[in-house]
One Martini backbone bead per residue (centre of mass of N, CA, C, O) as a GRO file, in nm:
protein
  190
    1MET     BB    1  -6.334  -0.894 -18.571
    2THR     BB    2  -6.421  -1.119 -18.322
    3SER     BB    3  -6.569  -1.201 -18.050
    4THR     BB    4  -6.532  -1.379 -17.749
    5PRO     BB    5  -6.705  -1.582 -17.581
    6LYS     BB    6  -6.842  -1.652 -17.256
    7PHE     BB    7  -6.940  -1.839 -17.025
    8ALA     BB    8  -7.238  -1.827 -16.820
    9HIS     BB    9  -7.475  -2.067 -16.845
   10VAL     BB   10  -7.715  -2.304 -16.720
   11VAL     BB   11  -8.029  -2.471 -16.816
   12LEU     BB   12  -8.273  -2.650 -16.619
   13GLN     BB   13  -8.525  -2.871 -16.658
   14THR     BB   14  -8.792  -2.920 -16.405
   15SER     BB   15  -8.990  -3.118 -16.150
   16ARG     BB   16  -8.754  -3.078 -15.906
   17PHE     BB   17  -8.700  -2.798 -15.789
   18ASP     BB   18  -8.614  -2.808 -15.485
   19GLU     BB   19  -8.405  -3.029 -15.514
   20MET     BB   20  -8.225  -2.896 -15.722
   21ARG     BB   21  -8.159  -2.632 -15.566
   22ASP     BB   22  -8.026  -2.775 -15.325
   23TRP     BB   23  -7.814  -2.941 -15.466
   24TYR     BB   24  -7.659  -2.705 -15.614
   25CYS     BB   25  -7.603  -2.542 -15.349
   26THR     BB   26  -7.429  -2.774 -15.228
   27VAL     BB   27  -7.221  -2.865 -15.447
   28LEU     BB   28  -7.138  -2.545 -15.519
   29ASP     BB   29  -7.167  -2.343 -15.293
   30ALA     BB   30  -7.437  -2.188 -15.329
   31HIS     BB   31  -7.679  -1.930 -15.433
   32VAL     BB   32  -7.965  -1.753 -15.437
   33VAL     BB   33  -8.078  -1.479 -15.629
   34TYR     BB   34  -8.341  -1.603 -15.769
   35GLU     BB   35  -8.701  -1.658 -15.700
   36GLY     BB   36  -8.962  -1.717 -15.945
   37HIS     BB   37  -9.191  -1.819 -16.171
   38GLY     BB   38  -9.024  -2.091 -16.218
   39LEU     BB   39  -8.748  -1.964 -16.113
   40CYS     BB   40  -8.376  -2.026 -16.077
   41PHE     BB   41  -8.092  -1.841 -15.956
   42ILE     BB   42  -7.748  -1.943 -15.952
   43THR     BB   43  -7.441  -1.893 -15.748
   44PHE     BB   44  -7.050  -1.885 -15.689
   45ASP     BB   45  -6.988  -1.599 -15.808
   46GLU     BB   46  -6.976  -1.299 -16.002
   47GLU     BB   47  -7.205  -1.409 -16.132
   48HIS     BB   48  -7.547  -1.380 -16.137
   49HIS     BB   49  -7.551  -1.665 -16.306
   50ARG     BB   50  -7.499  -2.035 -16.372
   51VAL     BB   51  -7.767  -2.157 -16.263
   52ALA     BB   52  -8.077  -2.264 -16.404
   53LEU     BB   53  -8.425  -2.306 -16.325
   54LEU     BB   54  -8.700  -2.473 -16.488
   55GLY     BB   55  -9.024  -2.502 -16.419
   56ALA     BB   56  -9.236  -2.745 -16.475
   57PRO     BB   57  -9.595  -2.804 -16.514
   58VAL     BB   58  -9.485  -3.093 -16.560
   59GLU     BB   59  -9.409  -3.411 -16.574
   60LEU     BB   60  -9.099  -3.546 -16.615
   61ALA     BB   61  -8.884  -3.723 -16.760
   62PRO     BB   62  -8.627  -3.886 -16.716
   63ARG     BB   63  -8.323  -3.932 -16.786
   64ASN     BB   64  -8.183  -4.058 -17.090
   65PRO     BB   65  -7.895  -4.209 -17.186
   66GLY     BB   66  -8.012  -4.267 -17.497
   67ALA     BB   67  -8.014  -3.962 -17.532
   68ALA     BB   68  -7.980  -3.674 -17.653
   69GLY     BB   69  -7.742  -3.447 -17.511
   70MET     BB   70  -7.635  -3.332 -17.235
   71HIS     BB   71  -7.413  -3.468 -17.004
   72HIS     BB   72  -7.228  -3.223 -16.874
   73THR     BB   73  -7.099  -3.031 -16.619
   74ALA     BB   74  -6.808  -2.824 -16.523
   75TYR     BB   75  -6.590  -2.786 -16.230
   76THR     BB   76  -6.314  -2.599 -16.119
   77PHE     BB   77  -6.037  -2.644 -15.915
   78ASP     BB   78  -5.730  -2.546 -15.797
   79THR     BB   79  -5.708  -2.805 -15.605
   80LEU     BB   80  -5.700  -3.115 -15.462
   81GLN     BB   81  -5.778  -3.027 -15.186
   82ASP     BB   82  -6.045  -2.885 -15.276
   83LEU     BB   83  -6.176  -3.129 -15.391
   84LEU     BB   84  -6.161  -3.313 -15.139
   85ASP     BB   85  -6.316  -3.130 -14.952
   86ARG     BB   86  -6.583  -3.146 -15.113
   87TYR     BB   87  -6.619  -3.444 -15.101
   88ASP     BB   88  -6.638  -3.461 -14.791
   89ARG     BB   89  -6.886  -3.269 -14.756
   90LEU     BB   90  -7.080  -3.435 -14.940
   91LYS     BB   91  -7.060  -3.704 -14.795
   92ASP     BB   92  -7.173  -3.591 -14.521
   93LYS     BB   93  -7.455  -3.532 -14.703
   94GLY     BB   94  -7.493  -3.797 -14.906
   95ILE     BB   95  -7.295  -3.711 -15.146
   96GLU     BB   96  -7.194  -3.913 -15.422
   97PRO     BB   97  -7.017  -4.029 -15.655
   98LYS     BB   98  -7.055  -4.233 -15.935
   99VAL     BB   99  -6.760  -4.133 -16.055
  100PRO     BB  100  -6.419  -4.162 -16.048
  101ILE     BB  101  -6.175  -3.987 -16.267
  102GLN     BB  102  -5.862  -4.055 -16.428
  103HIS     BB  103  -5.784  -3.879 -16.721
  104GLY     BB  104  -5.502  -3.701 -16.678
  105VAL     BB  105  -5.600  -3.411 -16.746
  106THR     BB  106  -5.793  -3.497 -16.515
  107THR     BB  107  -5.953  -3.484 -16.199
  108SER     BB  108  -6.269  -3.664 -16.136
  109LEU     BB  109  -6.605  -3.597 -16.025
  110TYR     BB  110  -6.917  -3.775 -16.074
  111TYR     BB  111  -7.234  -3.648 -16.059
  112GLN     BB  112  -7.592  -3.679 -15.976
  113ASP     BB  113  -7.872  -3.531 -16.014
  114PRO     BB  114  -8.211  -3.570 -15.954
  115ASP     BB  115  -8.233  -3.592 -16.288
  116GLY     BB  116  -7.937  -3.722 -16.400
  117ASN     BB  117  -7.733  -3.516 -16.420
  118PHE     BB  118  -7.418  -3.431 -16.476
  119VAL     BB  119  -7.139  -3.354 -16.250
  120GLU     BB  120  -6.819  -3.203 -16.272
  121LEU     BB  121  -6.550  -3.233 -16.054
  122GLN     BB  122  -6.224  -3.059 -16.081
  123ILE     BB  123  -5.883  -3.091 -16.205
  124ASP     BB  124  -5.602  -2.980 -16.327
  125ASN     BB  125  -5.291  -3.155 -16.423
  126PHE     BB  126  -5.205  -2.884 -16.569
  127ALA     BB  127  -5.065  -2.557 -16.589
  128THR     BB  128  -5.139  -2.576 -16.897
  129PRO     BB  129  -5.298  -2.605 -17.202
  130GLU     BB  130  -5.056  -2.704 -17.360
  131GLU     BB  131  -4.985  -2.948 -17.172
  132ALA     BB  132  -5.260  -3.087 -17.212
  133THR     BB  133  -5.254  -3.115 -17.519
  134GLU     BB  134  -5.000  -3.287 -17.528
  135TYR     BB  135  -5.117  -3.523 -17.375
  136MET     BB  136  -5.362  -3.572 -17.574
  137HIS     BB  137  -5.122  -3.650 -17.805
  138GLY     BB  138  -5.055  -3.901 -17.647
  139PRO     BB  139  -5.048  -4.236 -17.568
  140GLU     BB  140  -5.225  -4.259 -17.317
  141TYR     BB  141  -5.472  -4.105 -17.426
  142GLY     BB  142  -5.499  -4.261 -17.694
  143ASN     BB  143  -5.566  -4.539 -17.537
  144ASN     BB  144  -5.724  -4.360 -17.278
  145PRO     BB  145  -5.941  -4.094 -17.258
  146VAL     BB  146  -6.116  -4.155 -17.006
  147GLY     BB  147  -5.989  -4.367 -16.810
  148VAL     BB  148  -5.969  -4.419 -16.453
  149SER     BB  149  -6.047  -4.528 -16.159
  150PHE     BB  150  -6.100  -4.424 -15.817
  151VAL     BB  151  -6.017  -4.370 -15.465
  152PRO     BB  152  -6.065  -4.093 -15.270
  153GLU     BB  153  -5.942  -4.199 -14.996
  154LEU     BB  154  -5.667  -4.273 -15.119
  155MET     BB  155  -5.597  -3.991 -15.205
  156ARG     BB  156  -5.605  -3.852 -14.941
  157GLU     BB  157  -5.397  -4.030 -14.804
  158ALA     BB  158  -5.162  -3.956 -14.995
  159LEU     BB  159  -5.169  -3.655 -14.950
  160THR     BB  160  -5.124  -3.668 -14.638
  161MET     BB  161  -4.839  -3.834 -14.681
  162GLY     BB  162  -4.692  -3.661 -14.930
  163THR     BB  163  -4.777  -3.714 -15.205
  164PRO     BB  164  -4.749  -3.612 -15.501
  165VAL     BB  165  -4.970  -3.478 -15.709
  166SER     BB  166  -4.828  -3.578 -15.974
  167GLU     BB  167  -4.880  -3.883 -15.891
  168ILE     BB  168  -5.189  -3.898 -15.810
  169THR     BB  169  -5.255  -3.770 -16.116
  170THR     BB  170  -5.260  -4.080 -16.243
  171HIS     BB  171  -5.303  -4.371 -16.394
  172ALA     BB  172  -5.098  -4.537 -16.235
  173TRP     BB  173  -5.204  -4.477 -15.954
  174ALA     BB  174  -5.496  -4.585 -15.990
  175LEU     BB  175  -5.417  -4.870 -16.070
  176GLU     BB  176  -5.246  -4.944 -15.819
  177THR     BB  177  -5.492  -4.869 -15.595
  178SER     BB  178  -5.745  -4.954 -15.821
  179PRO     BB  179  -5.749  -5.231 -16.022
  180HIS     BB  180  -6.084  -5.334 -15.982
  181LEU     BB  181  -6.231  -5.133 -16.128
  182PRO     BB  182  -6.454  -5.020 -16.331
  183ASP     BB  183  -6.549  -4.899 -16.605
  184PRO     BB  184  -6.633  -4.561 -16.637
  185MET     BB  185  -6.822  -4.563 -16.893
  186VAL     BB  186  -7.058  -4.707 -16.771
  187ALA     BB  187  -7.140  -4.475 -16.564
  188LEU     BB  188  -7.159  -4.244 -16.789
  189THR     BB  189  -7.396  -4.437 -16.961
  190SER     BB  190  -7.631  -4.487 -16.704
   0.00000   0.00000   0.00000
């Protein structure tokens, strides 16, 4: 038998070292564990670092959406309330998502860091991985696996008014409350 690895961290090369450090510490409510010699290790949990920055000694070209490479990293919150609380705190600091997406399987907010890398803050919309997988094999996901955009303020309002989370975290709710938003795939690929 072989052991199963668990995800440890992601390393981002940057020429915007200070800006990237501050952005990740703010967005992830994280702290610096070590910084020096062109390296910065950041964590938000029990792991010694989850995000690392490698400072480039030369100016790097910005992220090119047409180039191959990692598209985003994702971080899961326990509840919709937690996700929306983080949204509010970040918005108060001038950090807003490029696109909120109701994937069906998750409710997600996609942000872009100073280098243009996407960071997804999300909640799982199903209690178990089996339920999520079943949804992914169903007709709604089969017809639209990316999902639809939504307005976070309307989601916060619905939650505050007592609308069940199971209703708010659906394609139907997003389409009903925000029917004229653009295709989220455009935002994810530009």
